N, C-alpha and C positions, 0 to 999 in steps of 0.2 A: 385521502387517501389512494393513492392513486389506483390500485390494485379493485378496490372496491368503484371506483370512477369508471374504469374500464369497462368493469362487469357491466354497471348501469348503462353504460354506451352503446352495450352489445345486446341490451334491452331493448333499445329504443331503437323506434322503426328507421328514423336518416337521423345521421350526428350531422353538425355544422360547423366545420372548422371556422371560426369568426376572423381569422387572420385576412388583409389584405380587403379592408371593407367597400375600399374604392372600384374594386375588380367583379365583373359580371360570372357567373359561373360557369368553367368549363369541363365539359363530359371529358371523363377519363381516355376516353379514346384519343383524345385530341391531345392530349396530354402524352399519354406513351408513344405517339406517333411527331412529338413534336422536339427540337434538339436540347440541350440542358446547357446552358443554366435558362429557366424563366419563371415568374413569378406568376402562380394562377388561384382563384378560388373556386373549392371544389364544394358537391353537395355530394354527400356519399356515405354509403350505410358502413360499417367495422364488420367484416366478418369475422378475423380472428387477429390475434396478435401473441408474440412470442417474445420472451418466454412465458411461460403461464403464473411461475411463481415469480414473484418480483425480487427476491435477493439475488435471483439466479441473473438478472440484469447489470449487475455490477462487474466488471473486467478491470485487467491491468494493463494498460496502455504504454506503450513506449514511444515518445514521440521522435526519435532518432532512426529507429529501424522501422517504424507505424506497426509493431506488432501486437496483436492482442492475445493476454492469455487469461484463463481463470486464477481467480484468486483461492489461492491454496487454502485448505483448511487445516485446521488446528491441531490434527491426528499427524499431519506430515510435519510440522515445526516441531511436534514432542518428539516424534522420531530420530529427528536431526539432533535434538538436544540430547536426547540417550545417546546418542553415535558419538557427539563431541564431547560427551562426560566419559567415557571412556581413556580419554587421555587426560592425564593430570596436569593439572598447573604447574608449570614450571616455577620454585622457588627462587631463580634468578630472575625473574620478570617482574617481582615484586618493586613496591616504594620506591619509584624512580623520581627523578623530578618533577615528573609531570603529574603525578597519579600517587595517591596513599591505598593499598592494598588491603583487606583484611579478607583472613582464610578461617576456616574451619571445617570440621570432619561430620557428618550427618550421625543421628545416631540410627536409622534403620539399618536393613539387614545389607544392604549394599555398601554402605558407609562411603558415600561419595565425600570426595572433598571439593570445593566451595571456594573458589577467588571471587570477591568485588572489589574492583579497582574504583576511587573515586576520582575522578579528575580536577586537580588543584587550581586555581587562579590566582596570580602573583603569592605563590606559595602554601595558599591557604584553600581551606575547602568553603564551596559555597553552601548559599543556605538550599535545604533539599529540594525545593521548588527549581531551583536554578542550577541544579547538578547534573551533571551527566556521569554517566557509571560504565561500568562495563563488565558483565559476570560471565565467569566461567565454572561450567557445571550445573547450572542451577537448569529446574524445571519449569517446566512451561508456568505451574502455579506458583512457582517463587518468582518468578518474572513480573507477573500481573502484580503481584502484591506490591512488588520494587515500583512499578509506575505508577502506582496510587500514590505514592511517595513523591518520587524524586523526577525532576525533569524530563529526562531522557537516560534509554535504557539499552545497551548493544551487547547482545551477546556476543562471546568471541573464544576462542581458544589458544591454548600455547602453541607457537610455532618455534622453530630452534632461538631465533635472536630478540624475535619480537611477539607482540599478540596480536592475532589475526583475525578478521570477520569469517562466520561459519558457509556452508555452502550457500550461494542464494537463492535456493527455493524456499531459503528460510527469511523472513524478514530479516535487514540490517541494521535496524531501530525501532525502537518502539518508544513511542509517547502519548502517556494518557492512554485510551484506549484504541489507539491507532497504530498500525502495524506498518512501517513502511519496507517497500520490495525495492531490489537492483535487478536492471537488464542482464541476464545472463548474457547474452550476445556484446551488450555494447559496451558495460563494465569493466573495467581493470583495476578490481581492487589491489590497494595499499594497503601498507602494514600501519597498526593503528599508531604509531609514534606521530605520523602525518597528523592527528590532531591536536598535538602539542601546540604547534601554531595557531589554533582560534584557541586555545587554553592562555595562551600570551596577550590576547587582543585585548583591550580595556575593557570592554564589557559584552564577553563570551555570550551571543544571543541562542548559541546552539538550536539555529533553525534548520528542520531536516534538508533544505536543499543547500544549506552553506557545510552539513557535515557530510552530505552524498559528494560535493564537487571535491573538496580536501581528501575524501577516501577512495575518489575513480570511480564510483557509481551513478550509471546512468540512471535517474529515479524514473517508478515505473507510477504512473499516475492511476487514481480510481476514475474510472470513465464506467456510464451509465449506458445502456444501450439496448433499445427495443425495436422490433419489427410489428408495423401494423399493415393489413392487407385491407383496400378498401374498395368497394365495388360499387357502382351503377348499373346501369342499364346497358351501357353499351362497353364495359370493360372492368377490368379489376386492375389496381396497382399498388405495388409495395411501397409503401414510406417507413425511411429509418431514422430512428431518433441517437443521435450521440451527441454526449456532452458532460463537461467534467461535474 
């Protein structure tokens, strides 16, 4: 557990970074006065690290515009879903040549209308573990139930002549317990009929990268970022960890 490990590091009098064993130790003052890139081996104390909570280290990164953003919480997604539920599914967008639709009205006070569109392959429905489906009007709880059974779930809403993705503040795709997001700045979302080309493939894999490409989405990647402040008798040095 990295958090416990870091706490132990702070308790130790000296932390040794063991990379570059062939190099002799260099003082931090020398490193800060040098031009990058160089390779050094240091002997230093860990003064602080950020963020303090490990889950805050996970961000979303766009490799195209190089932007970093916080991972939205479930409440934000739920709010977007509630907003999209106000738009009733369009009956004319059901049961097309490439997906089969099922609709029902909930028994609660709101009486939401829900539509699920199962994408077909060779005019047949696939096994649940191989199926991509699109859902209109579902709640967060209902969507998570579907992700447990089906391979891919895409939340959508009815537009005038086709289904479309929700606001890109919401994940455009859910697979298992992973939410996939698109960059608002770099994406140009396409209508859902763009997926019909994948459905026509010999064996649709429904890989998130391929789905993103077909839908005009610049996929954001989850990255792990931390900042460490290291000190010795000669000075301090900020070290940054950035990894996929």
